[in-house]
N, C-alpha and C positions, 0 to 999 in steps of 0.2 A: 495430292499430298496426303500421306498417311502419317498420323502421329500416334504415339503410344502414351497412354496415361497410366501411371502406376500409383497405387494407393499404399501408403504406409500407415500402419496402425501402431500407436505408441501406448503402451500400458503405463499408467501412472499408479505408483504404489502408495499406500497409506503413509509410509515413511517420507516420501517426497512431499506429499501434501502437508504433513505436519512440519517439515523443515521449512517449506515456503511460507507457511502460516506464521511460524515463529519469526522469520525474517521480516514479514510484512508488519507484524505487531511491533517489533523493535524499531523499524523504520518510522512507523506512525508515532511512537513515543518520542523518537529523536526529533522529528519535524515539529511536533507540538511543543517540545521542550525548547528547541531553538527559537521558535516563534514567540514563545512566552518570554524567554530571556532577552531576546533582541528587541522586544516591544518597548522596553524602557529607554532604548537608545534611538528609537524611530524618529523622534523630533529633531535630533541632532544631525542625522546622516541620511541623505536621500537614497543611497544604495541599500541601506538596511531597511528603509521603508518599502522600497521596491521588492526586496526579498520577502518581507512579511506579507505583502499583498499577493505575491506570486506563489507563496508556499501553499496556498489553498489548492493549486493545481495538483500537487502531490498528496495533500492531506485528504481531500475528498475521496479519491479512489481507494486510498488505504483505509479510510474510515468505512467505506462500503465493504471491503474485504473483512475488516474486523467484525462488522455487524453480521456478515454471512457466517463467519466462524462461530460467533456466539450463538447464532440461530441453529447452526448444525449441532453444536454441543447440547443445546437445550433439547432439540428433537431426539438426539440419540439417548439422552438420559431418560426422557419420558417414555 
């Protein structure tokens, strides 16, 4: 049995990186804002409490992306 493997190379432009970085930062701000706003209602509603506890699943990776963006900006300025 013979199989052919093809490799595709995708070029990522600086514009794409900046676009995705902006989207990631906006999403991080939105999740942090929702978590903070809804934390006042957490005692009253179990579903809100579950959302607040589960929001860290999205916040932690977005926070890592934010730290890498800031690190990249600092390195390029220096």
